[in-house]
C-alpha positions, 0 to 999 in steps of 0.5 A, a space after each residue: 906552168 910551173 913556178 920557181 917554188 915548184 921546180 925540182 931544182 928549187 925543192 932539192 936545194 931547199 931541203 936542208 937537214 935543219 930547218 931555218 927561220 927566214 926573214 922575208 923582206 924587200 927593199 923598194 916598192 910601195 904596192 904589193 907586186 913584190 910581196 905577191 911574187 914572194 908568197 909562192 916561194 914562202 909557201 913552199 919553204 913553209 911546206 918544207 918546214 921552215 919558219 918565215 917572218 915578213 918585214 913589210 912596209 904597208 901592213 894593210 897590204 900585208 894583212 890582206 895577202 899574208 893573213 890568209 896564209 897565217 904568215 907573221 909580219 911586222 912593219 918596218 920604218 921607212 924614210 926617204 
């Protein structure tokens, strides 16, 4: 099964002349479901030469998922 990050249209769309610095974050969600869906996209963008930085709610979850790929991250303040 080909994911969105592997599709030819995604690849051709994401090959800019100048590489970008991208902040990756999500608005809601206390668990890691949102983050796990963003990682394949982030990996592909990184392979294309982009720099990524994650803004996360839970640093323990982020450390478990992002440190193996060596993606930098920081915790954002969260209030209800």
